[in-house]
C-alpha positions, 0 to 999 in steps of 0.5 A, spaced: 332 726 777 339 723 774 340 716 771 346 712 772 349 714 764 354 707 764 356 700 768 364 698 767 365 691 770 373 692 773 375 684 773 381 685 776 380 690 781 373 686 782 368 691 782 363 696 777 364 703 776 357 705 777 357 713 773 350 718 774 349 723 768 357 722 765 360 721 771 363 717 775 360 716 782 361 709 786 364 703 784 360 697 787 364 689 789 362 685 784 359 679 789 354 684 791 353 688 784 348 683 783 342 682 789 343 691 787 339 690 780 341 696 778 342 698 769 343 702 765 336 708 764 335 707 772 333 713 776 337 715 782 340 719 786 346 721 788 345 722 796 345 715 798 348 710 804 351 704 801 349 701 808 344 697 806 348 693 801 354 694 803 355 696 810 359 702 811 361 705 804 367 706 802 368 713 804 366 711 811 373 706 811 376 710 809 374 718 811 369 717 815 364 721 812 358 718 808 357 717 799 356 722 797 350 716 792 344 715 793 338 710 791 333 712 796 329 717 790 
């Protein structure tokens, strides 16, 4: 299973960037990130929609399709 390999805080953008298996996967708002409880080493899959945490995913807002990121595993 895939793992979070890095979490990068981008204060100028008010986001956290999440990297899975060394590749960028998703960004999360600063105000949302603490409630998610994510940390480096967490096992995840890249199929889950982020609707539980953020409403529509940024991919859905911009392109009308779901994110490739999945935390449901």
